[in-house]
C-alpha positions in Angstrom: 89.9 125.3 98.0 90.1 122.7 95.2 93.3 124.2 93.9 95.0 123.9 97.3 93.9 120.3 97.6 95.0 119.6 94.0 98.5 121.1 94.8 98.9 118.6 97.6 98.8 115.8 95.1 100.6 117.4 92.2 103.3 119.7 93.6 105.9 117.0 94.3 105.3 115.0 91.1 105.5 118.1 88.9 108.7 119.1 90.6 110.1 115.9 89.0 108.4 116.7 85.6 105.9 113.8 86.2 102.2 113.7 86.2 100.4 112.5 89.4 99.7 109.1 87.7 103.3 108.6 86.5 104.6 109.3 90.0 101.9 107.2 91.6 102.7 104.2 89.4 106.5 104.4 90.0 106.1 104.9 93.8 103.5 102.1 94.0 105.8 99.6 92.1 108.7 100.5 94.4 106.4 99.9 97.4 105.2 96.5 96.2 108.8 95.4 95.4 110.0 96.6 98.8 107.2 94.6 100.5 108.1 91.4 98.7 111.7 92.0 99.4 110.8 92.3 103.1 109.2 88.9 102.9 112.4 87.5 101.2 114.4 89.0 104.1 112.2 87.3 106.7 112.7 84.0 104.9 116.4 84.7 104.6 116.6 85.3 108.4 115.4 81.7 109.0 117.1 80.1 106.0 120.3 82.1 105.4 121.1 80.1 102.2 118.0 81.6 100.5 117.6 85.1 99.0 121.2 86.0 99.9 121.4 89.2 97.9 117.7 90.1 97.3 117.6 93.1 99.6 120.9 94.7 98.5 120.1 94.0 94.8 116.7 95.8 95.1 118.2 98.7 97.1 120.8 99.2 94.3 118.2 99.0 91.6 116.0 101.6 93.3 118.9 103.9 93.9 120.0 103.6 90.3 116.5 104.1 89.0 115.9 107.2 91.2 119.2 108.7 90.1 118.4 108.1 86.5 115.0 109.7 86.9 116.7 112.7 88.6 119.0 113.1 85.6 116.1 112.9 83.2 114.3 115.5 85.2 117.3 117.8 85.1 117.5 117.3 81.3 113.8 118.1 80.9 113.9 121.3 82.9 113.9 124.5 81.0 117.1 126.5 81.4 116.9 129.5 83.5 117.4 132.7 81.6 119.3 135.4 83.3 119.2 138.9 81.7 122.1 141.0 82.4 121.7 144.8 81.9 
């Protein structure tokens, strides 16, 4: 039972070669940044001269960071060995 519950929290992070805490921290920081960017967008909707590129800048940063993390994950993965007979 404990193992099944533990897998719920660790399966996805381990698929990225991350611990639960590493994945939590990264996702939490993304979330906080997205919330603050949302507030900047709300302010921008009233005052269009403020925060002109905040949302697109953050989106690009997150996409680049996620792609970089994926590349790191691919490099860390053990190569699959295929035995031909």
